[in-house]
C-alpha positions in Angstrom: 78.3 94.4 108.7 77.5 92.9 105.2 77.0 89.2 105.2 80.4 87.3 103.6 82.4 84.9 105.8 85.5 86.6 107.0 88.1 83.6 106.5 86.9 82.6 103.3 85.2 85.5 102.0 82.0 83.3 101.0 79.1 85.9 100.0 76.1 85.9 98.9 75.1 84.1 95.2 72.0 84.8 93.1 69.6 82.5 91.4 66.3 81.0 90.8 63.0 79.8 92.7 62.3 77.2 90.0 58.4 76.1 90.6 56.8 72.9 89.4 55.7 74.7 85.9 59.3 75.9 85.6 58.6 79.4 86.1 62.0 81.2 87.5 61.5 84.2 89.6 65.1 85.7 90.5 66.1 84.6 94.8 69.5 84.8 96.7 71.2 82.0 98.1 73.2 83.1 101.9 75.9 81.6 103.4 75.3 79.8 106.6 76.9 82.5 108.8 77.4 82.6 112.9 79.1 85.4 114.9 81.9 83.1 117.1 84.4 84.1 119.1 88.1 82.3 118.0 91.6 82.1 120.1 94.7 82.7 118.0 97.0 81.1 120.6 100.0 82.4 118.4 98.9 85.4 118.2 97.4 85.2 121.9 94.3 86.9 121.6 91.0 86.6 121.5 88.8 87.1 117.7 85.0 87.6 117.2 84.5 86.7 113.7 82.1 86.2 111.1 82.0 82.5 109.8 80.8 80.0 107.9 80.1 76.6 109.1 82.7 75.0 106.8 84.9 77.4 108.1 84.2 76.6 112.2 84.4 73.0 111.0 88.1 73.5 109.5 89.3 75.3 112.4 88.3 72.4 114.8 89.8 70.3 112.7 93.1 72.7 111.9 93.1 75.4 114.5 92.7 78.7 113.5 96.1 79.3 113.3 96.9 76.6 110.8 93.4 77.7 108.6 94.3 80.8 108.8 97.7 80.4 106.9 97.2 78.3 104.6 94.3 81.4 103.4 96.8 83.3 103.1 99.0 80.0 101.2 96.1 80.2 99.0 95.7 83.5 97.8 93.1 85.2 100.3 93.4 87.9 103.2 91.3 87.0 105.3 89.5 90.1 106.7 90.7 89.5 110.3 91.4 92.0 112.5 92.8 92.2 116.0 92.8 94.8 119.3 96.2 94.7 120.5 98.1 97.7 121.5 101.6 95.4 121.5 101.0 94.3 117.9 99.9 97.4 117.1 103.3 98.9 118.5 105.6 96.4 116.7 103.8 97.1 113.5 104.3 100.7 113.3 107.9 100.0 113.9 107.9 98.0 111.1 107.0 99.9 108.0 103.2 98.2 108.3 102.0 100.8 105.5 104.0 100.1 103.0 103.6 96.3 101.0 104.7 94.4 97.6 102.2 93.6 95.0 103.0 91.4 92.6 100.5 91.3 89.8 100.2 89.4 86.3 98.9 90.4 83.5 98.9 88.9 79.8 101.7 86.4 80.9 104.0 89.6 82.4 104.6 89.9 85.8 104.4 92.9 87.1 106.2 94.6 90.8 105.8 97.2 92.9 105.1 98.5 95.8 102.2 100.6 97.5 101.0 102.0 100.6 97.4 100.6 102.4 97.9 101.2 105.7 96.8 97.7 107.7 95.3 99.0 110.9 92.9 101.9 112.9 93.1 104.3 115.3 97.1 102.3 115.7 95.0 99.8 117.9 93.2 97.0 114.7 95.5 95.9 112.1 95.4 92.5 110.6 95.9 89.4 112.1 97.5 87.9 108.8 100.6 90.9 109.3 100.6 90.8 113.2 100.8 86.6 113.4 104.1 87.2 110.8 105.4 89.8 113.3 105.0 88.0 116.4 107.3 84.8 115.4 
């Protein structure tokens, strides 16, 4: 998997090394990633994630569920997958692949329904989708 935080979406940045003589060479700034197992009480599952240190601190402060919810409200859908047959059955029963997409282009809002399956092998689904089904 690439060097991307699954909750915040932070990725490597490009920049320059600048020497004393002001000579510039290209370099990459990598995010401070850690592989961590987090328990989400609302979904009653453990999830293994690649997180930045900032995301880990926010999870400690707010809790995993509240932080995921805050990220979704900001418009970022975290790439967090859950392995759970019970949740997968609920998703399969509820039109899992269809979703409403809202876009704004040049001041005009467009809405359309698209099909994007959110689980693989009928066992993995997005945690944001699973939390909505559980409650």
